[in-house]
C-alpha positions in Angstrom: 41.8 -35.8 311.6 41.9 -32.3 310.5 39.4 -33.3 307.7 36.6 -34.6 310.4 37.6 -31.3 312.5 37.0 -29.0 309.0 33.5 -30.8 308.3 32.4 -30.5 312.1 32.8 -26.7 311.9 31.9 -26.7 308.3 28.4 -28.0 309.6 28.7 -25.7 312.8 28.7 -22.5 310.4 26.2 -23.7 308.4 23.9 -24.2 311.4 24.7 -20.8 312.5 23.8 -19.3 308.8 20.6 -21.0 309.0 19.8 -19.7 312.1 21.1 -16.3 310.8 18.2 -16.7 307.5 15.4 -17.6 310.1 16.1 -14.6 312.4 16.2 -12.6 309.5 13.1 -13.8 308.6 11.6 -13.2 312.0 13.2 -10.0 312.4 11.2 -8.8 309.1 8.2 -10.2 309.9 8.4 -8.3 313.5 9.3 -5.3 311.4 6.2 -5.4 309.4 4.0 -6.0 312.0 5.0 -2.7 313.9 4.8 -0.8 310.8 1.4 -2.4 309.9 0.1 -1.6 313.8 1.8 2.0 313.8 0.0 2.8 310.2 -3.3 1.6 311.4 -2.9 3.4 315.0 -1.8 6.7 313.6 -4.4 7.1 310.7 -7.4 5.1 312.0 -7.2 5.1 315.6 -6.0 8.7 315.8 -2.5 7.9 318.2 0.7 7.1 317.9 2.9 4.4 318.7 5.8 6.1 320.5 8.6 3.4 320.0 7.2 1.7 316.8 9.7 3.6 314.5 12.6 3.6 316.4 12.4 -0.7 317.1 11.7 -0.8 313.1 15.1 1.6 312.4 16.8 -0.6 314.9 15.4 -4.4 313.7 16.3 -3.0 310.0 20.1 -2.4 310.9 19.9 -5.7 312.2 18.3 -7.6 309.5 21.0 -5.3 307.2 24.0 -6.6 308.8 22.9 -10.1 309.4 21.8 -10.3 305.7 25.1 -9.3 304.8 27.0 -12.0 306.9 24.5 -14.6 304.8 25.0 -13.0 301.9 28.7 -14.0 302.2 28.2 -17.6 302.4 26.0 -17.5 299.4 28.4 -15.1 297.7 25.5 -12.9 296.9 27.5 -9.7 297.5 27.7 -7.3 294.3 30.6 -8.0 292.4 31.7 -5.7 289.7 33.5 -8.4 287.3 34.2 -6.3 284.1 38.4 -6.1 284.6 38.1 -9.6 286.3 36.6 -11.1 283.4 39.5 -9.8 281.2 42.2 -11.4 283.4 43.4 -14.6 282.3 41.9 -17.8 284.1 44.8 -19.0 286.0 45.4 -15.3 287.8 41.5 -14.6 288.6 41.6 -16.9 291.5 44.9 -15.0 293.2 42.8 -11.8 292.6 39.8 -13.3 294.2 42.0 -13.9 297.2 43.8 -10.3 297.9 40.1 -9.5 297.2 38.9 -11.4 300.3 42.0 -10.4 302.5 41.2 -6.8 301.7 37.4 -7.4 303.0 38.9 -9.7 306.0 41.2 -6.3 307.0 37.9 -4.1 307.0 36.3 -7.0 308.8 38.5 -7.2 311.2 38.2 -3.4 311.9 34.6 -3.8 312.2 34.8 -6.1 314.9 36.8 -4.3 316.9 35.7 -0.7 316.8 32.2 -2.9 317.0 33.1 -4.4 320.4 34.8 -0.6 321.3 31.3 0.9 320.1 29.2 -1.6 321.9 31.3 -1.4 325.2 30.8 2.5 325.5 27.2 2.2 324.8 26.2 -1.0 326.4 24.4 0.8 329.4 22.9 3.7 327.6 19.3 3.3 326.8 17.6 4.0 323.6 14.8 7.4 324.1 12.0 5.6 323.6 11.9 2.2 325.2 14.1 2.3 328.2 14.9 -1.3 328.7 16.9 -1.6 325.1 19.9 -0.3 325.4 22.4 1.0 322.3 25.1 -1.2 323.0 22.8 -4.2 322.1 21.8 -2.2 318.9 25.6 -2.1 318.2 26.3 -5.5 319.4 24.8 -6.5 315.5 28.6 -5.0 314.3 31.0 -7.2 315.9 28.5 -10.3 315.7 28.2 -10.0 312.1 31.6 -9.0 311.6 32.8 -12.3 312.7 30.2 -14.1 311.1 31.2 -12.3 307.8 34.6 -13.5 308.4 34.0 -17.4 308.9 32.1 -17.3 305.8 34.8 -15.9 304.1 37.4 -18.2 305.4 35.0 -20.8 304.2 35.7 -19.4 300.4 39.0 -18.9 301.1 39.4 -22.6 302.2 37.8 -23.6 299.2 39.7 -21.7 296.5 43.0 -22.8 298.3 41.8 -26.3 297.9 40.5 -25.8 294.4 44.3 -23.9 293.7 45.8 -27.0 295.3 43.6 -29.5 293.6 44.5 -28.0 289.9 48.3 -27.8 290.5 48.6 -31.4 291.7 47.0 -32.7 288.4 49.4 -30.4 286.5 52.2 -32.2 288.1 50.6 -35.8 287.3 
């Protein structure tokens, strides 16, 4: 029963990660179009689109946070392993578990303070586009934090499963 529920949860998280990947691509394309139009209008049409730089900046922030969440799924974050490689193989898994637990602690703080910042600035509009609120921009912190936590939990589950499988093999 737990395996079916676990597989169902894994499918949902994979679907969410695919949506994230699509959102990153669409946001990057939209940011490119906005900045391209700004360049054309500024240098050839001699007027400036007031909101373009600010919207592009906030899109970039969302792209970075969503990309970071997706990078946890693919295990693409930078990792300095020069010292880890010197540790005997059976102990590396334990160090990786501690590493992920420390990241989880940071992400829990990111989610908590992201929610607090989002609540504080929820109704404050950004300077050039009055209908977009700063709270919406800050909401990427808790959202991406939760997504990163989900992806790390999946990695930890796989690591524990490998460790349990190894120990069962030794007992036989």
